[in-house]
C-alpha positions in Angstrom: 88.8 107.4 126.9 88.9 105.5 130.2 85.7 105.6 132.2 86.8 103.3 135.1 88.5 104.8 138.1 91.4 102.6 139.3 93.0 103.0 142.7 96.8 102.9 143.1 96.6 99.6 144.8 94.7 98.0 141.9 96.7 99.6 139.1 99.2 96.7 138.7 96.3 94.2 138.6 94.4 96.3 136.0 97.5 96.6 133.8 98.2 92.9 134.1 94.6 92.2 133.1 94.7 94.5 130.1 98.0 93.0 128.9 96.6 89.5 129.3 93.7 90.3 127.0 95.8 91.8 124.2 95.9 89.9 120.9 99.3 89.8 119.2 100.1 89.9 115.5 103.0 87.7 114.2 104.4 89.4 111.1 106.6 86.5 109.9 105.7 82.9 110.2 106.0 79.7 108.1 102.4 78.6 108.8 100.3 77.4 105.8 96.6 76.5 105.7 95.2 73.0 105.4 94.4 73.7 101.8 98.1 73.4 101.1 98.1 69.7 101.7 101.4 68.2 102.8 102.9 71.7 103.2 100.8 72.0 106.4 103.1 70.7 109.1 100.6 69.3 111.7 100.7 67.0 114.7 103.0 65.9 117.4 105.6 64.5 115.0 106.0 67.7 113.1 106.1 69.6 116.4 109.0 67.5 117.6 110.8 67.6 114.3 111.0 71.4 114.2 114.5 72.2 112.9 115.7 73.8 116.1 115.0 70.6 118.0 116.7 68.5 115.3 119.8 70.8 115.5 119.7 70.3 119.3 119.4 66.6 118.9 122.6 66.4 116.8 124.3 68.7 119.3 124.1 66.0 122.0 124.0 62.7 120.1 127.7 62.0 119.5 128.6 62.7 123.1 125.9 61.1 125.2 124.1 57.9 125.8 123.9 54.6 123.8 120.6 54.8 121.9 117.8 52.3 121.9 118.2 49.8 119.1 114.8 50.8 117.7 116.5 54.0 116.5 120.0 53.1 115.5 121.7 51.2 112.7 122.6 47.6 113.3 126.1 48.7 114.4 124.5 50.4 117.5 125.9 53.8 116.6 123.9 57.0 116.5 122.4 57.9 113.1 124.2 60.3 110.7 122.2 63.3 109.6 121.5 61.7 106.2 120.3 58.5 107.9 118.1 60.5 110.3 116.4 62.4 107.5 115.8 59.2 105.5 113.7 57.8 108.4 109.9 58.3 108.5 108.9 61.4 110.4 107.4 59.3 113.2 110.7 57.6 113.8 112.5 60.9 113.8 110.1 62.3 116.3 110.5 59.2 118.6 114.3 59.8 118.7 113.9 63.6 119.4 111.5 62.9 122.2 113.6 60.1 123.7 116.8 62.1 123.8 115.5 65.6 124.6 112.4 65.0 126.7 113.0 61.6 128.4 116.7 61.3 128.9 117.2 65.0 129.5 115.2 67.8 131.1 113.7 69.9 128.3 115.2 73.3 129.3 116.1 74.8 125.9 113.8 77.4 124.4 112.8 75.0 121.6 111.9 72.3 124.1 110.1 74.6 126.4 108.1 75.8 123.4 106.8 72.2 122.9 105.9 71.9 126.6 104.1 75.3 126.6 102.2 74.5 123.4 101.0 71.1 124.6 100.0 72.5 128.0 98.0 75.3 126.4 96.2 72.6 124.3 95.3 70.8 127.5 97.7 67.9 126.7 100.1 68.4 129.6 99.1 65.2 131.3 99.6 63.2 128.1 103.0 64.7 127.7 104.0 63.9 131.2 102.7 60.4 130.9 104.7 59.9 127.7 107.9 61.1 129.4 107.4 58.9 132.5 106.3 55.7 130.7 109.1 53.6 132.2 109.8 50.5 130.2 107.7 51.6 127.2 109.3 51.3 123.8 110.2 54.7 122.4 107.8 54.1 119.5 104.9 53.7 121.9 105.4 56.7 124.1 103.8 59.2 121.8 100.8 57.0 120.8 98.2 58.8 122.9 99.3 62.2 121.6 99.3 61.0 118.1 95.8 59.7 118.6 94.6 63.1 119.9 95.9 65.0 116.9 94.5 62.4 114.5 91.0 63.1 115.9 91.2 66.9 115.3 89.8 68.7 112.3 92.8 70.8 111.0 90.7 74.0 110.4 89.0 73.9 113.8 92.3 73.0 115.4 94.0 76.1 113.8 91.3 78.4 115.2 91.8 76.8 118.7 95.5 77.5 118.5 95.0 81.1 117.6 92.6 81.6 120.4 94.8 79.8 123.0 97.9 81.8 121.8 95.9 85.1 121.7 96.9 85.8 118.2 94.7 88.1 116.0 96.4 87.0 112.8 99.8 85.9 111.4 101.6 86.6 108.1 102.6 83.5 106.1 105.6 83.1 103.9 104.4 82.4 100.3 106.9 81.6 97.6 105.7 81.8 94.0 109.0 80.5 92.7 108.4 77.1 94.6 106.3 74.9 92.4 105.2 72.8 95.3 103.4 75.9 96.8 102.4 77.6 93.6 100.2 74.6 92.7 98.0 75.3 95.7 97.0 78.8 94.4 95.0 79.9 91.4 97.2 80.6 88.4 99.0 84.0 88.4 96.8 86.6 86.9 93.6 85.0 88.1 91.0 86.8 90.2 92.2 87.4 93.8 92.1 84.1 95.8 89.7 83.7 98.6 91.2 84.0 102.1 92.9 80.6 102.7 90.9 78.7 105.3 90.7 81.6 107.8 91.3 85.4 107.9 93.8 84.6 110.6 96.3 83.9 107.8 97.6 86.7 105.6 100.1 86.5 102.8 103.6 87.8 102.1 105.3 87.3 98.8 108.8 85.9 99.3 111.3 86.6 96.5 114.7 85.4 97.8 116.0 84.5 94.3 115.8 88.2 93.3 118.2 89.4 96.0 120.4 86.3 95.5 120.7 87.1 91.8 119.5 83.5 90.9 118.4 84.4 87.4 118.4 80.8 86.2 116.0 79.8 89.0 113.8 82.9 88.3 113.6 82.2 84.5 112.8 78.6 85.2 109.7 79.7 87.2 108.7 82.1 84.4 108.9 79.5 81.7 107.0 77.0 83.9 104.1 79.3 84.7 101.4 80.4 82.3 100.5 84.0 82.0 96.8 85.1 81.7 97.1 84.9 77.9 98.1 81.3 78.2 101.7 81.7 77.2 104.8 81.4 79.4 106.2 84.6 80.8 109.2 85.8 78.8 112.5 85.2 80.6 113.3 88.9 80.9 113.2 91.6 83.6 109.9 92.8 82.3 108.6 89.2 82.3 109.6 88.8 85.9 107.9 92.1 86.8 104.7 90.9 85.1 105.0 87.5 86.9 105.2 89.0 90.4 102.5 91.5 89.6 100.1 88.7 88.6 101.0 86.8 91.8 100.3 90.0 93.8 96.8 90.2 92.3 96.2 86.6 93.3 97.7 86.5 96.8 97.1 90.1 97.9 100.3 90.1 100.1 100.9 92.4 103.1 104.5 92.9 101.9 107.2 91.6 99.7 110.0 89.8 101.5 113.5 88.4 100.9 116.4 87.1 103.0 119.7 88.7 102.0 122.4 86.1 101.0 125.5 85.9 103.3 127.8 88.8 102.8 125.2 90.8 100.9 126.3 94.3 99.6 124.6 96.6 97.2 126.1 99.0 94.7 123.6 101.0 92.6 123.8 100.4 88.9 122.7 104.0 88.0 122.1 107.3 89.9 118.7 107.4 91.5 116.8 110.6 92.3 116.2 111.2 96.0 112.8 112.9 95.8 109.6 111.3 96.6 108.0 112.8 93.4 110.6 110.7 91.3 108.5 107.6 91.8 106.7 107.8 88.4 109.9 108.4 86.6 111.6 105.5 88.4 108.8 103.2 87.3 109.0 104.5 83.7 112.8 104.0 83.6 112.6 100.5 85.1 109.9 99.6 82.6 112.0 100.7 79.7 115.0 98.8 81.1 112.9 95.7 81.5 111.5 95.8 78.0 115.0 96.2 76.6 116.4 93.2 78.6 116.5 90.4 76.1 116.3 86.7 76.9 120.0 86.3 76.4 120.9 89.0 79.0 121.6 87.8 82.5 121.1 90.7 85.0 123.1 91.1 88.1 121.6 90.9 91.6 121.7 94.7 91.9 119.8 95.0 88.6 117.2 92.5 89.8 116.9 94.4 93.1 116.4 97.7 91.3 114.5 96.7 88.1 112.3 94.0 89.6 111.9 94.2 93.4 111.9 97.9 93.9 110.0 98.5 90.7 107.3 96.0 91.8 107.2 97.5 95.3 106.7 101.0 93.8 104.1 100.0 91.3 102.0 98.1 93.8 102.8 100.3 96.8 104.0 97.4 99.0 106.6 97.4 101.7 109.8 95.4 101.3 110.8 93.3 104.3 114.5 92.3 104.4 115.7 89.5 106.6 119.4 90.3 107.2 122.2 88.2 108.6 121.2 84.6 107.8 123.8 82.2 106.5 122.1 79.4 104.6 123.6 75.9 104.9 126.3 76.7 107.5 126.0 73.1 108.4 124.3 71.7 105.3 123.9 68.2 106.7 121.2 69.5 109.1 119.2 71.1 106.3 117.0 73.9 107.6 118.4 73.3 111.1 121.9 74.0 109.8 121.6 77.7 109.0 123.8 80.2 110.9 124.0 83.9 111.4 126.6 86.5 110.6 127.6 90.1 111.5 126.0 91.8 108.6 127.0 95.1 107.0 123.8 97.3 107.1 125.1 100.1 105.0 122.9 99.0 102.1 119.8 99.6 104.2 120.4 103.3 104.8 121.4 103.5 101.1 118.2 102.0 100.0 116.1 104.2 102.3 117.9 107.3 101.1 117.7 106.5 97.4 114.2 105.1 97.4 112.2 107.2 99.9 108.9 106.2 98.2 109.4 102.5 99.1 108.9 101.4 102.7 111.5 99.0 104.1 111.1 96.6 107.0 114.2 95.0 108.4 
């Protein structure tokens, strides 16, 4: 209960003060802890090479100015996307900064995000000096900013970022099917992992191959991993359920998550009861179906959704977060910066909510 009396003239100031002190929670990020090695994208070069900025760079490159010879091929032409991505990250960042922050006013949302972040870190003067360094070679502009980041301890820096941004915690995106990330966690089936670096980071288990029906990729991960008994997971529906269950025990995720592939639709493979008390029967039926699925049987995307994702969600009482409308690789040359969006058919969402009332969906 409020114990402070606020006059009408002070109310707007009091509300502004309260809002200013609120800590936010970001429920979907691609942040990772320093314990994940090179998967932690840290420093001014990574900040400038964020895929939105790379996409913006290639939006303007073919039209505008002649580039400095430090950055171009001997022919003097702008780099192709393949050439750009073959460069060291530092050289990529130099070109992004030169074109988007020196030759042009950084007005886009992505550019303003860099400006805001550096100002909150107390680096506004270094940023301004880098942009105004007339006559400096592009590769020298960012040297003071690079030196500052090199002096920071990543764990201490991460806490500073959360404090400056007024974030209570964020939810990561953790992909057990990606070997480059899985290697940074205890093996599936181990005791729950300690909080990575800081309680500011919480986990989410991302399972895109399930919704995409990429059974070959799923089974490759099952065979590559070792179950608690030391043997590979069987390449079956039931093996996949065990695999995800073991990762859940290690990661302790807040939710399960997947992006729907472009044009995603869902047609149930069997009638589903619509009562909440059907949960136990659903789990039992899915378990039988999984046990009966042999290694030579390739399930459809709908079967993987029903017999893996929804079964795991029901068994572990985890919400399922669905990211709808993304089109991967619309401009494949730009890699992660080349994704697009579509007008998605959302009928499958109400169908899932209706047919699986015991599972929580976030979309």
